[in-house]
Structures are given as structure tokens and as C-alpha cells.
C-alpha positions in Angstrom: -0.1 0.2 -0.1 1.6 3.3 -1.2 0.7 7.0 0.4 1.3 10.3 0.4 4.6 11.2 2.9 5.4 14.8 1.8 6.9 17.0 -0.9 11.0 17.9 -1.5 11.9 21.4 -2.1 12.0 20.8 -5.8 8.7 19.8 -6.2 9.2 16.3 -5.6 6.8 14.0 -4.4 7.9 11.3 -1.6 5.6 8.3 -1.0 5.2 5.7 1.6 4.7 2.2 1.2 3.6 -0.2 3.9 4.1 -4.0 4.1 2.2 -6.3 6.6 2.9 -10.0 6.9 3.0 -12.4 9.8 2.1 -10.0 12.7 5.6 -7.5 11.1 4.7 -4.1 10.0 7.2 -2.2 7.9 7.2 1.2 6.3 9.3 2.5 3.2 9.9 5.7 2.0 10.8 6.7 -1.9 13.3 9.2 -0.1 16.5 7.7 0.4 15.4 4.2 0.5 14.0 4.6 4.5 13.0 1.9 6.6 10.9 4.6 8.5 9.8 1.5 10.8 9.7 -2.0 11.6 6.6 -2.7 14.4 7.1 -6.0 15.8 5.5 -7.9 19.0 7.4 -8.7 22.1 7.0 -12.0 24.1 3.5 -10.5 25.6 2.4 -9.9 21.7 2.7 -6.0 22.6 3.7 -4.1 19.2 6.3 -1.3 18.9 8.4 0.0 16.3 12.1 -1.0 16.7 13.9 1.3 14.4 14.9 4.9 14.7 12.6 7.4 12.7 10.8 10.1 11.7 6.8 10.2 11.7 7.5 13.4 8.8 9.7 13.5 5.9 10.8 17.2 7.4 12.9 14.6 10.2 15.1 12.9 7.8 16.2 16.2 5.9 16.5 18.4 8.9 18.5 15.5 10.3 20.4 14.0 8.1 23.8 13.3 9.4 22.5 9.7 11.3 21.6 8.2 7.9 18.4 6.8 10.1 17.5 4.0 8.2 18.6 4.7 4.7 19.6 2.9 2.0 23.2 4.0 1.5 25.4 3.9 -1.5 27.4 4.0 -4.2 29.8 3.2 -1.2 28.8 2.1 1.9 31.3 2.9 4.8 34.6 5.4 4.5 37.0 6.0 1.7 40.7 7.3 2.5 41.4 10.4 1.8 38.1 10.7 -0.3 40.5 9.0 -3.3 41.3 5.6 -4.9 42.7 4.1 -7.8 40.7 1.8 -10.4 42.3 0.6 -13.6 45.6 3.2 -13.5 43.2 6.2 -12.5 42.5 7.6 -9.5 39.0 8.9 -8.9 38.3 11.8 -6.1 35.8 12.0 -4.0 33.6 14.3 -1.9 35.4 14.5 1.6 32.4 14.5 3.8 33.8 12.9 6.8 37.1 15.0 8.1 39.8 13.7 5.1 37.2 10.5 4.1 34.5 10.1 2.1 31.7 8.3 3.8 28.0 6.8 2.6 28.6 7.9 -1.1 29.6 11.6 -0.3 27.7 14.6 0.4 24.4 13.4 -1.7 24.7 9.7 -1.8 21.9 7.0 -2.2 20.3 8.4 1.1 19.0 11.8 -0.3 17.6 10.7 -3.7 14.2 10.0 -4.8 13.6 6.1 -6.1 11.2 4.9 -8.5 8.6 2.4 -6.1 7.2 -0.6 -8.0 4.9 -3.4 -6.0 6.5 -7.1 -6.3 4.9 -10.2 -4.9 4.9 -9.5 -1.1 7.0 -6.2 -1.3 8.3 -3.5 -3.5 11.2 -3.0 -5.5 13.1 0.7 -5.2 15.2 1.8 -8.1 16.9 4.4 -9.5 20.1 5.5 -12.1 23.3 6.9 -10.8 25.2 8.9 -13.6 28.5 8.6 -14.8 30.2 10.9 -12.2 27.6 11.1 -9.5 29.3 12.2 -6.4 33.0 11.4 -8.4 32.1 7.7 -8.6 32.4 6.6 -12.5 30.3 4.2 -14.7 26.4 4.9 -15.1 25.1 2.6 -12.1 21.8 1.0 -12.6 20.4 0.4 -9.1 17.9 -1.6 -7.2 16.6 -2.4 -3.9 14.0 -4.7 -3.4 12.1 -4.9 0.2 10.1 -7.9 0.8 8.3 -9.8 4.0 8.1 -13.4 3.6 6.3 -15.6 5.4 7.4 -15.7 8.4 7.5 -12.0 8.9 11.3 -11.3 8.3 12.6 -8.4 6.4 14.7 -9.8 3.1 16.3 -6.7 1.4 17.9 -7.8 -1.7 20.2 -5.3 -3.8 21.1 -5.7 -7.7 23.1 -3.2 -9.9 25.0 -2.8 -13.5 27.0 -0.7 -14.6 28.7 0.6 -18.1 32.0 1.5 -17.0 34.5 -0.4 -14.2 33.1 1.7 -11.1 33.4 0.3 -7.2 29.8 -0.3 -4.9 28.9 -1.3 -1.6 25.4 -0.8 -0.2 23.8 -1.6 2.9 20.7 -0.3 5.8 21.6 2.1 8.1 18.6 1.4 10.1 19.6 1.8 14.0 17.4 -0.8 16.3 16.1 -0.4 19.5 14.0 -3.8 20.3 12.8 -2.1 23.5 11.1 0.8 21.6 12.4 3.3 23.6 15.5 4.2 25.9 19.0 3.4 25.7 19.9 0.0 23.6 22.8 0.0 25.4 21.6 -3.4 27.4 20.7 -5.2 24.5 22.7 -8.6 24.1 25.1 -9.2 20.7 26.4 -11.9 19.2 28.0 -11.7 16.1 29.8 -14.6 14.0 33.6 -13.1 13.9 36.7 -14.1 15.2 38.4 -11.3 13.0 37.7 -7.3 13.0 39.0 -4.6 11.4 40.8 -2.0 14.1 41.1 1.4 13.0 43.3 4.5 12.6 41.9 8.1 14.3 39.9 8.7 11.2 38.2 5.0 11.7 40.2 3.5 8.6 41.4 0.2 8.7 44.7 -0.6 9.3 44.8 -4.5 8.5 42.9 -7.8 10.6 43.2 -8.6 13.9 41.5 -11.5 15.8 39.1 -10.6 18.5 39.9 -13.3 21.1 41.2 -11.4 24.0 39.6 -7.8 22.9 36.0 -6.2 23.7 35.7 -7.2 19.7 35.1 -10.5 21.0 30.9 -11.2 20.6 31.2 -14.8 19.5 29.2 -15.3 22.3 26.2 -13.1 23.3 26.9 -10.2 25.5 25.3 -6.7 26.6 26.9 -4.2 23.4 27.8 -1.2 25.2 29.0 1.5 23.6 32.1 2.5 21.5 32.0 0.9 18.9 32.3 2.1 15.2 33.9 -1.3 13.5 34.1 -3.4 10.9 33.4 -7.5 11.8 35.0 -9.7 9.3 32.8 -12.4 9.3 33.8 -15.8 9.6 31.6 -17.4 6.4 33.1 -14.5 4.1 31.1 -13.8 0.8 28.5 -16.5 -0.1 25.7 -17.5 -2.6 22.8 -17.0 -0.1 22.0 -15.3 3.4 23.6 -17.1 6.1 22.9 -16.1 9.5 25.7 -13.8 11.2 24.4 -11.9 14.2 21.5 -12.1 16.6 20.6 -9.1 19.1 18.2 -9.5 21.6 16.1 -7.2 24.3 15.9 -8.8 27.5 13.1 -6.6 29.0 10.8 -7.6 25.9 11.9 -10.8 24.9 12.2 -9.3 20.9 15.2 -11.0 19.3 16.6 -9.8 15.6 18.7 -11.9 13.3 20.5 -10.9 10.4 21.5 -13.0 7.7 23.6 -12.0 4.7 25.6 -12.7 1.8 28.1 -9.8 2.5 31.4 -10.8 4.4 31.4 -7.5 7.0 29.3 -6.4 9.3 29.5 -2.7 10.9 29.0 -2.6 14.8 28.0 0.8 15.5 26.5 1.8 19.3 25.2 5.0 17.8 27.3 7.1 20.2 27.1 10.3 17.9 23.3 10.7 18.0 21.8 14.1 19.0 19.1 16.2 17.8 15.8 14.1 19.3 17.7 11.5 19.8 20.5 10.6 22.3 23.8 8.4 22.4 23.1 5.0 22.4 19.2 5.1 21.0 19.9 2.6 18.8 22.6 -0.2 17.7 23.1 -0.3 13.7 24.4 -3.6 11.7 25.3 -2.5 8.4 26.5 -5.5 6.6 28.9 -4.8 4.0 32.1 -5.3 2.3 34.8 -3.6 4.6 35.5 -0.1 4.8 38.4 1.7 2.2 38.3 -1.6 0.4 39.2 0.1 -3.2 42.4 0.8 -1.9 43.3 -2.5 0.1 43.2 -5.2 -2.6 44.1 -7.6 0.2 40.3 -6.7 1.5 37.2 -8.8 -0.6 36.9 -6.6 -4.0 34.3 -4.2 -4.6 35.1 -3.5 -8.0 31.9 -4.1 -10.7 32.7 -3.9 -14.3 30.2 -4.0 -17.5 28.6 -7.5 -18.0 28.3 -8.1 -14.2 25.5 -7.9 -12.2 26.1 -6.9 -8.0 24.0 -9.0 -6.1 23.4 -8.5 -2.7 21.5 -10.1 0.5 20.6 -9.4 3.9 17.7 -10.4 6.3 15.9 -9.4 9.3 14.5 -11.9 11.0 12.5 -11.0 13.8 11.0 -13.6 16.9 10.6 -12.8 21.0 11.5 -15.1 23.7 
């Protein structure tokens, strides 16, 4: 079901699509591909919205920095120095995060309008990112299909093709709070990752290190706390189909979120810098992705997409209560 949600300053209409199945209700915006709300029941059947969002379009326009619920690209996470080499040429990007490019630049996919088309049990968002947009090469045709399956799980499937070599890394930037309000630092998290990517002061990876004996060891579920904005190297690597890699739970409500993905990395961000209507720690972002700065790190899983190839990625968010 689609409805009018607002109008951008250039006159572009923004629409909201509602998906509902198996006791789960999800609302998605054509602006930024934003997951505005996800309503799920707790152990007693009481429903709450478990992602951070705004009730009106102006909230997203006035507070773009947190990327609340957004579809992030053309390259999610950071690229060091806002530059990367490809086929003997160096491409310069917008430096919108200190010296680095972050989440696609000044006006990435999160700040663009998307065409919405109904599909079975869901909606498909699509747009064309022209050659040179935010400095990235190649005309990229990209889509993200949001579906609720028979269990009420939210499945997001991304596809992209290009007419020239480019780099692609897409993710969803929802902040989860399974209690529906308050601080999420008491949530318990498990990640199937024996390694992570340590970072420098600008949050650029310096290599790959084991989690054992560090505060990055979430192989057994424990409280998340705060102080994380780090990529975890998932044990499974890149896979053809989505494999479960993480579980987030709220002991108070009993709600449980599982994350399955085809991606090799998971960025854990405990939202320590949230501001405005939200407070630090009000949500937890679990961004399935390739690694930060991969275009400058040939030892990391590759993010180059070439003509004739199809970029495909899927992430599945499952909801239960116990």
C-alpha cells in the first residue's frame, strides 16, 4: 500500500509504502530508500516500533547525518582520503567525513529519490546513478527490493549493473532498539566473527586482527555497551545465499533480531554520536557490507563492478520473541 508522505523542495513527491505480514509491519520511503518503521510484537504480544525514525519527512531533511534507516551507497562506509585507484586512474570523491568520503559523499543514495514498483510481498526501489555522481565512475542502474516473507522476516535484495568499471558497496543503515524506546546499550549481541578490522583515528582500517581477548569478541552473546564503530570480518566470508551472522536481543521485552547476509562484513555502530531528538546509544546499527576502504586495500574482498557483471547482495532481518 502506497501513500503520499511529503514533498521535497524541488517539488518531488515522496511516497511511503507499507508492508504487513505475519504480525510484522514495515514502512519504506521513496526518499533515500529509508526504512521508516518496523513494528514487531514482544513476548507478550505488545507491538512497538524497533527502528529509529521520524514521523514526518522534515525530520529526515533536517537531520540527515545519522542516515536513519537509509539505503546507503554508492559506497557504504569510508574511503580513505576520498580517493581510490581503478584501472590506472585515481578517482576523487567528496570528503564529507573529515579527510574521508563516507556513505557515498555529500549527496549519496540516502538523499535521492527512488522509483517504487510493487512486487509480490514487497516493493522494488530503483534509480540510475549517472556517471560522475559524487565522483564515482560509470552509469549505475541499481535496485533494492524489500519483501516480507512468510515468517515476517524483512528481506532486502540489492542488484546493480554498470556501463564502466566502478566500485559498489550497499547497505541499510537502520538503528535497532528492540525495547522500542530508551537506551539500547543493554541489548545482548552475538556476531559470528573471529576477526575485525582495527581502525586509526579517522576510522580507517589498519589491517585485520583477531577478536580473542579484546572487547570486540562477540562470538558469545553479551551486552553491547558503547564505543563501537567497527567492521567485523564475518567467519563465513562472501556467500551466494544469506547466512545468519548475528543475533541482537532485548532481555526486557524478549524481542530478538537475527541478521543473515551474503556480505563478508558487519559494521557495528553503537550510535555514540546521535543528537537532536535522539540521545547517544538510543539505537544499534548492524550494517552488512564489504569492508571500509576496500578500494584502497587489495587484500580485502573486492568491490569492483565491471560491465557485463551483476552486483547482487541480500540481507535478511528476522524477528522473534522469547
